[in-house]
C-alpha positions in Angstrom: 152.5 19.0 104.3 152.6 21.5 107.1 149.3 23.3 107.9 149.4 27.0 108.4 149.0 28.4 111.9 145.4 29.4 112.6 144.1 31.3 115.6 140.6 31.4 117.0 139.1 34.9 116.6 135.6 35.5 117.8 134.6 32.0 117.0 136.2 31.9 113.6 139.5 30.4 112.6 141.9 32.9 111.1 145.1 32.4 109.2 147.9 34.8 109.8 149.3 36.5 106.8 151.6 39.5 106.1 151.3 42.4 103.7 153.7 45.1 102.7 152.4 48.7 102.8 154.3 51.8 101.7 154.7 54.6 104.3 151.6 56.4 103.2 149.4 53.3 103.3 150.8 52.3 106.7 150.2 55.8 108.2 146.6 55.9 106.8 145.9 52.4 108.2 147.2 53.5 111.7 145.2 56.7 111.6 142.0 54.8 110.6 142.5 52.3 113.4 143.1 55.1 116.0 140.1 57.1 114.8 137.7 54.1 114.8 139.2 52.4 117.9 139.6 49.2 116.0 142.6 47.0 115.3 144.4 47.5 112.0 143.9 43.9 111.1 140.1 44.3 111.5 140.2 47.2 109.1 142.2 45.3 106.5 139.8 42.3 106.8 136.8 44.6 106.2 138.5 46.3 103.2 139.2 42.9 101.6 135.6 41.8 102.2 134.3 44.9 100.5 136.7 44.7 97.6 135.1 44.1 94.2 137.3 43.8 91.1 136.8 46.2 88.3 134.8 44.7 85.5 136.8 43.4 82.6 136.8 45.6 79.6 134.8 44.4 76.6 137.2 43.2 73.9 134.7 43.4 71.1 135.9 46.9 70.2 132.5 48.5 70.1 134.0 51.5 68.4 134.6 49.5 65.2 130.8 48.7 65.1 130.1 52.4 64.3 131.9 52.3 60.9 130.7 50.7 57.7 132.9 48.0 56.1 134.3 49.0 52.7 135.2 45.4 51.7 132.9 42.7 50.5 134.0 40.0 53.0 131.0 38.9 55.0 133.1 37.4 57.9 133.5 39.3 61.1 136.9 40.9 61.3 137.7 38.8 64.3 137.4 35.7 62.1 139.7 36.8 59.3 143.2 35.4 59.6 145.9 37.9 60.5 147.9 37.3 57.3 144.8 38.2 55.2 144.3 41.4 57.3 147.9 42.4 56.9 148.1 41.8 53.2 149.2 45.0 51.4 150.7 46.7 54.5 154.3 47.8 54.1 154.3 47.3 50.3 
């Protein structure tokens, strides 16, 4: 197994990587680097460090909780087999 090239950078080991940017992103990165007097790579590293993924959406369908059930089944809808839920559709 070949190890990736790493280069010392301010006491830390860094691994070289490449990213593809569209023209608008590349222009914006270049402008930010010039305005701040910093290397583009430093800005990208900082942006990655600050990135937080959007929270996953709740799949419990809270909207359904605002309606009263009209059937007598006591099971949560998520526990009713699909063939039972679909019974009667398309007939």
